[in-house]
N, C-alpha and C positions, 0 to 999 in steps of 0.2 A: 282657314282660310276665312274668308267674310262670313260664308252659309252658314258656317258655325254655328260663329257669333251670335247669325239671325237665328237661328233657328234658336241654341237654348235660350234670348228672349220670349222667342212665338210658344215656347211649349213657356215659358212662365206665367207670360199676360194667357194663354189661356184663348191665344187667338191660333186659333185650327183654319177658317181659310189660308189669314196671313198660314202659316203653321204649312198648308197644302205645297201652295205653292215655292216654298222656299225649297221644299225638299226634292218641288218639279226640280226650280234648276241646276241645284242640287247635283241630280239627281243626272242631269244632260253635264256639269260640268266633269263627276268621275269619270262618265262612261268617257268625254274625251282625251281625259287622261289617261285611260285602260283599269283606271279601276271600274272589271263590269261589274258583279257583283255588292261595293258598294253601292254602284246607281241604282243595282235594280235592289235591294234595299231599301236606298229614297223611293224610289219606285212606287211598289208595295204599297207602301207606309203612306203614301199620296190618291195612292192610288184607293185607300179602307181609308181616306178622309173624305174622300169625294164622295164615296159610292156613302154619305152619312150627313154627308151637304146634296141642297138637291143647287145649286147657288152658285155651287163650284162644277154640274153637268159635263159643261161643257169646255171647263176645262178636264174631263178627264178624259177627253179623244188624245189627246194630249202625253199625257202620263200610259196612256195603253204606248201607243207609236214607242215610245218612253223606255216603255217595259220592253217590248218586243225590241228592238233596237238594242241592248243589255240579253237577251236571252237569246242574241241570236252569235254578238261575241261571244257570247260565254257556251258554244256548241246545243243549245240547247234551241237546234232549232219551232222544235212539233213546235213546242212551248211559241216560237217566238209566231211561230208563224196563224197559229192563235187570234197569236196578240193585236195580228194587224187585220185578217177572217172581222177582230169586230171591233175596232176601231172602224176597215172600211164601209161593216156592213151601215153603224151611225154615218159616218161623214159622207154616205152617197144619201143617204135616205132623207137628210136634211141639208141638205142641199150645197155645201160644199169643197164644193167641184173639187179646186186646190189641192186644201190639201186632202183632197180622196189620188187624187192623182199624184202627190207625196207617199199615199199611205200604197198604192201600186206600185208603181216603184221601189217598195222595203220589203212588201209581197214578197214581190220575183222575185227582190233579191237570195231568196228566204226560200224561197221554191228551187230558181235555183242552186244554193245550197245544196240541197237536200238534195240535188238527183231528176228533179221534176219540171226539166225546162219543156218539155209545152205548155201546161198551168205558167209558169212564169211567163215563155217569151209571150202568152196569152195578156198578164198584167203588165209588163214591157208594150205593147202591144195602146193599151187604154192608153197608162196614161201621157201617152206618146202621141198620141192622136187625141186627145187634151189641150194637148203641149204643142202641138201644130193649133189646133181649134186658137190659141186663146194667143198662134202667132212669140213662141216665147221662144223664139230662140235659143237665149243661155240649157235651160232644161229638155229642147232636142239634142242640145252635143251631147246628156249627160248619155243619149242611147248610138 
């Protein structure tokens, strides 16, 4: 995988911002391939690097969501819910409404899987209200 080669080169060059971005991308690729533990490991390392570098703060939110999805697929619902809540809190505080709606949908999915249907519905309804407001009919069809 090219991302493995990029990771090795970035480690050798000690390019931590590039390494964090590459690990985050590889985490997504691995999750989509069903390699959830490897995805989680990459996401956690990318998050750790992001925590040490203020310039990577904005991309930290994507890493939290990616980690949440890996935890969800591993059946670690409570941890996934916490990551989505952390991401959502920051997204809302900085006015990132589109990404907030995506995080609300993912949080709703985890809450539903955990059996908390009332809270899941609340998250879905908040996301749906946003998608309707911006007239995103594709996202509305997801409900």
